C-alpha positions in Angstrom: 1.5 54.1 174.9 3.8 55.4 172.2 7.4 54.3 171.9 9.9 57.1 172.5 11.2 58.7 169.4 14.7 58.2 168.3 14.7 61.0 165.7 17.5 63.4 166.1 16.4 66.8 167.4 15.2 69.4 164.7 14.8 73.1 165.0 11.6 74.4 166.4 10.7 77.6 168.1 14.0 78.2 170.1 15.7 81.5 171.3 19.0 82.4 169.7 20.9 80.9 172.7 19.3 77.6 172.3 19.8 77.7 168.6 23.5 78.6 169.0 23.9 75.4 171.2 22.0 73.3 168.6 24.2 74.6 165.7 27.4 73.8 167.7 26.3 70.3 169.1 28.3 67.7 167.4 29.8 69.9 164.8 33.3 68.8 165.2 32.3 65.2 164.8 30.2 66.0 161.7 33.2 67.9 160.2 35.4 64.9 160.8 32.8 62.4 159.2 32.4 64.7 156.1 36.2 64.9 155.7 36.3 61.2 155.5 33.5 61.2 152.9 35.2 63.7 151.0 38.3 61.9 151.0 36.9 58.7 149.7 35.0 60.7 147.0 38.2 62.1 145.7 40.2 58.9 146.3 37.8 57.3 143.6 37.8 60.3 141.2 41.5 61.1 141.2 42.5 57.5 140.7 40.1 57.4 137.7 41.0 60.6 136.1 44.8 60.5 136.7 45.5 56.8 135.8 42.5 55.0 134.5 41.4 57.6 131.8 45.0 57.6 130.1 44.8 53.7 130.1 41.5 54.0 128.4 42.9 56.5 125.9 45.6 54.2 124.9 43.4 50.9 124.8 40.8 52.6 122.6 43.4 54.6 120.5 41.6 57.9 121.1 42.8 61.2 119.6 43.3 64.2 121.8 40.1 65.7 120.6 38.2 62.5 121.4 39.7 62.3 124.9 38.9 66.0 125.3 35.1 65.3 124.6 35.1 62.7 127.4 36.0 65.5 129.8 33.4 67.7 128.4 30.7 65.1 128.7 31.8 64.5 132.4 31.8 68.3 133.0 28.2 68.8 131.6 26.6 66.2 133.7 28.6 67.4 136.8 27.2 70.9 136.2 23.7 69.8 136.0 23.8 67.6 139.1 25.7 70.3 141.1 22.9 72.8 140.3 20.3 70.3 141.3 22.3 69.5 144.5 22.1 73.2 145.5 18.3 73.2 145.2 18.0 69.9 147.2 20.6 71.0 149.8 18.7 74.1 150.8 15.1 72.6 150.4 15.9 69.3 152.3 18.7 70.3 154.8 17.7 67.7 157.2 18.3 65.1 154.6 22.1 65.7 154.3 23.1 62.3 155.7 21.2 60.2 153.2 22.2 62.3 150.2 25.9 62.1 151.2 25.7 58.4 151.6 23.8 57.9 148.3 26.4 60.2 146.4 29.3 57.9 147.5 27.5 54.8 146.5 26.7 56.2 143.1 30.4 57.0 142.5 31.2 53.3 142.9 28.4 52.3 140.5 29.4 54.7 137.8 32.9 53.4 137.8 31.4 49.9 137.8 29.5 50.7 134.6 32.7 52.0 132.9 34.4 48.7 133.6 32.2 47.0 131.0 32.5 49.6 128.2 34.6 48.9 125.1 33.2 51.5 122.5 34.1 55.2 122.4 30.3 56.3 122.0 29.1 54.2 124.9 32.1 55.5 127.0 31.2 59.1 126.0 27.7 58.3 127.4 29.1 56.6 130.5 31.2 59.7 131.3 28.0 61.5 132.0 27.3 59.1 134.8 30.9 59.5 136.0 30.5 63.3 136.2 27.1 63.5 137.7 27.4 60.8 140.4 29.8 62.7 142.7 28.4 66.3 142.0 25.8 66.5 144.7 28.3 65.9 147.5 29.6 69.6 147.7 26.4 71.5 147.9 25.2 69.2 150.9 28.6 68.8 152.7 29.8 72.5 152.4 26.4 73.9 153.0 26.1 71.9 156.2 29.7 72.9 157.4 29.0 76.6 156.6 25.8 76.5 158.7 27.6 74.8 161.6 30.7 76.9 161.5 29.6 80.6 160.7 32.3 81.9 162.9 35.1 79.9 161.3 33.7 79.4 157.9 37.0 79.7 155.9 38.7 77.2 158.2 35.9 74.7 158.2 35.5 74.7 154.5 39.2 74.2 154.2 39.1 71.2 156.4 36.6 69.8 153.9 39.2 70.4 151.3 41.8 68.7 153.3 39.7 65.6 153.2 39.5 65.9 149.4 43.1 66.4 149.0 43.9 63.4 151.2 41.8 61.4 148.6 43.9 63.0 145.9 47.0 61.9 147.4 45.9 58.3 148.1 43.8 57.8 144.9 46.7 57.6 142.4 48.9 55.5 144.7 46.1 53.1 145.5 45.2 52.8 141.8 48.7 52.3 140.7 49.3 49.7 143.3 46.1 47.8 142.1 47.1 48.1 138.5 50.1 46.2 139.4 48.0 43.0 139.6 44.7 43.9 138.2 43.4 45.0 134.9 41.8 48.4 134.8 38.4 47.0 134.0 38.5 44.4 136.8 39.5 47.1 139.3 36.5 49.3 138.3 34.0 46.5 138.7 35.3 45.6 142.2 35.2 49.3 143.2 31.4 49.2 143.5 31.4 47.3 146.8 33.5 49.4 149.0 31.8 52.5 147.7 28.3 51.1 148.9 29.7 50.1 152.2 31.3 53.7 152.8 28.2 55.4 151.8 26.0 53.3 154.1 28.3 53.9 157.0 28.3 57.6 156.5 24.5 57.7 156.4 24.3 55.7 159.6 26.7 58.1 161.6 25.5 61.4 160.3 21.7 60.5 160.7 22.2 60.5 164.5 23.3 64.2 164.8 21.0 67.3 165.2 19.4 68.4 162.1 19.0 72.0 161.0 15.9 73.6 159.6 15.8 74.0 155.8 16.8 77.4 154.6 14.0 77.5 151.9 10.7 76.1 153.4 8.9 76.1 150.0 9.9 76.0 146.3 8.7 79.7 146.1 10.8 80.8 148.8 13.9 79.1 147.4 13.5 80.8 144.1 12.9 84.2 145.7 16.3 83.7 147.5 18.0 82.5 144.4 16.8 85.7 142.6 18.4 87.9 145.4 21.7 85.9 145.0 21.7 86.6 141.2 21.2 90.3 141.9 24.3 90.5 144.3 27.1 92.1 142.2 30.0 90.9 144.5 28.7 87.3 144.4 28.5 87.4 140.6 32.1 88.7 140.3 33.1 85.7 142.4 31.2 83.3 140.2 32.5 84.9 137.0 36.0 84.6 138.3 35.6 81.1 139.3 34.0 80.2 135.8 36.9 81.6 134.0 39.5 80.1 136.2 37.7 76.8 135.9 38.0 76.9 132.1 41.8 77.6 132.3 42.4 74.9 135.0 40.3 72.4 133.1 42.5 72.7 130.1 45.6 72.3 132.1 44.3 69.4 134.3 42.7 67.5 131.6 46.0 67.2 129.6 48.7 67.2 132.3 48.4 63.4 132.9 48.4 62.7 129.3 51.5 65.0 128.8 53.3 63.2 131.6 52.5 59.7 130.3 52.8 60.2 126.5 55.4 63.0 126.1 57.5 62.6 129.1 56.9 58.8 129.2 56.3 58.7 133.0 55.3 55.3 134.3 51.9 54.9 136.2 54.0 54.8 139.4 55.8 58.1 138.8 52.7 59.9 137.6 51.0 58.8 140.9 54.0 60.1 142.9 53.8 63.5 141.1 50.1 64.0 141.6 50.2 62.8 145.1 53.2 64.9 146.1 51.3 68.0 144.7 48.3 67.1 146.8 50.5 66.7 149.9 51.8 70.2 149.3 48.2 71.3 149.2 47.3 69.4 152.4 49.7 71.7 154.2 48.7 74.8 152.5 44.8 74.3 152.7 44.4 75.0 156.5 46.9 77.8 156.4 45.0 79.5 153.5 41.7 79.0 155.4 43.1 80.5 158.6 44.7 83.3 156.8 41.3 84.1 154.9 39.6 84.3 158.3 42.3 86.5 159.7 43.5 88.9 157.0 40.5 88.7 154.6 39.3 86.6 151.7 40.4 88.9 148.9 44.2 89.0 149.8 44.3 85.3 149.7 42.1 84.9 146.5 44.3 87.5 144.5 47.6 86.0 145.5 46.6 82.4 144.9 44.8 83.1 141.6 47.9 85.0 140.2 50.2 82.3 141.2 48.3 79.7 139.4 48.1 81.6 136.2 51.8 82.3 136.2 52.6 78.6 136.9 50.5 77.3 134.1 52.3 79.4 131.7 55.6 78.2 133.1 54.5 74.7 132.6 54.4 75.5 128.8 58.1 76.3 128.6 59.6 74.2 131.5 62.3 71.8 130.8 61.2 68.1 131.1 61.1 66.3 134.3 62.6 68.4 137.1 61.2 71.8 136.2 57.9 70.3 135.3 57.5 68.3 138.5 58.5 71.4 140.5 55.7 73.4 138.8 53.0 70.8 139.3 54.0 70.7 143.0 53.7 74.5 143.4 50.4 74.5 141.7 49.3 71.9 144.3 49.8 74.5 146.9 47.1 76.8 145.5 44.8 74.9 143.0 42.6 73.0 145.4 42.8 75.2 148.4 41.8 78.3 146.4 38.4 77.0 145.3 37.4 76.5 148.9 38.4 80.1 149.9 36.2 81.3 146.9 33.3 79.3 148.3 33.7 80.7 151.9 33.9 84.2 150.3 30.7 83.7 148.3 28.9 82.4 151.3 29.9 85.6 153.3 28.9 87.7 150.4 25.5 86.0 150.3 25.2 86.8 154.2 24.8 83.1 154.9 21.6 82.7 152.8 20.9 79.6 150.7 24.3 78.2 151.5 24.0 75.0 149.5 22.8 76.9 146.5 25.7 79.4 146.8 27.9 76.3 147.0 26.4 74.9 143.8 26.8 78.4 142.2 30.6 78.2 142.9 30.8 74.6 141.7 28.2 75.1 138.8 30.3 78.0 137.6 32.2 75.4 135.8 29.5 75.5 133.2 31.8 77.6 131.0 34.5 74.9 131.4 32.3 72.1 129.8 34.0 72.5 126.5 37.4 73.5 127.8 38.8 70.0 127.5 37.5 69.7 124.0 39.0 73.1 122.9 42.2 72.3 124.6 42.2 68.9 122.6 41.7 70.7 119.3 44.4 73.2 120.2 46.8 70.4 121.3 46.1 68.4 118.0 46.9 71.7 116.0 49.7 73.3 117.9 51.0 70.6 120.3 50.2 69.8 123.9 52.2 72.8 125.4 49.5 75.2 123.8 46.9 73.8 126.2 49.0 75.0 129.1 49.3 78.5 127.6 45.5 78.6 126.9 44.9 77.6 130.6 47.4 80.2 132.1 46.0 83.1 130.0 42.4 82.3 131.0 43.6 82.1 134.7 45.0 85.5 134.6 41.8 86.8 133.0 40.1 85.4 136.0 42.4 87.3 138.2 41.4 90.6 136.4 37.8 89.9 137.0 38.4 89.4 140.7 40.2 92.8 141.2 37.0 94.8 141.8 35.7 92.4 144.5 35.0 93.9 147.9 35.0 91.2 150.5 32.5 91.6 153.4 33.3 91.0 157.1 33.0 87.3 157.9 30.0 86.0 159.7 29.6 85.1 163.5 28.0 82.3 165.5 25.8 84.9 167.1 24.5 86.1 163.8 23.9 82.6 162.5 22.0 81.7 165.6 19.8 84.8 165.3 19.0 84.1 161.6 18.3 80.5 162.3 16.0 81.4 165.2 14.1 83.8 163.0 13.5 81.0 160.6 12.1 78.7 163.4 
């Protein structure tokens, strides 16, 4: 006698109504777990970028250009891993749980490695691991949420963003508190152990939920779908706008923490409060923007938020120290992180729900153009002062707005259409 199987159910030959039930079963629980995982991912990343990297710059006595190349190395590996994640997410949809758990464990391992580095060139190589480790989280997580919430895609993807923004709020605060009694190297070494525990826990929880059928059953089918995506002009407009905006925002984000620490002489505690406050503003705006994009359309939200980001970055270059700078950073927090998730929801709508992990990787992978943005911004800052990096970033964000103008947003998908499509693949 064979023992009963405890494997979670998978798609087989089901009618659309059965498929609809399978899509919705446990989806709220899955969304909550993914939100927590995304929160932990950003808690690690934000604390590292906002507080640890400026500490490393000071200890190793790096120039702006050298510091910028660290960001470029991180962006390169992030892009490569993101594109790989899109392929794996659509080919191995049923393995979402293990990939998400592994990603979180690797984040801790990458920061553990940096804790031992004391040479610029070794650090530059280690930044490849820092960039690549977390990159596969988004294609798997957002692809899964999009498949489970085709009728509320903008809102569901925004909930995912809320998890990330919560981590952005907590990360600098947690790191600032730990730096009060730990050296940054010791803190990075200790960070390995909670990351492994969190990754294992998320894998155990998610593996019990129903699995969905892979959107690309073979390598050939995947590349056929990818070719169709590349020929979709509206999708390519979104990718291009995202890419250009990423270059601009990369310049601003890469040097804003350094500006606060070195030019305005903010303490670690005050830097943490500024960035955490900006993310709190984003936590409020994120679900509102997702809801509005589902109701009034993606384009209206995308155009308004992109224009606001560009103008705010330009204002940052001329703002009076402290109060005006802090207010601008807070205002940017309302749009910056939230905007990217509306771009992703719009891209998946435009692709008609096909190859959703790959579409997600396209939108994150559009950051390829931003690989050299921190290095270019660093060279500009060395030549003209750090304010020039903010002008560079603001102008490029407004160029991204111009690219977005011809975009025609399709009608968002429905649960019935998703069930019909999934049933056809069974």
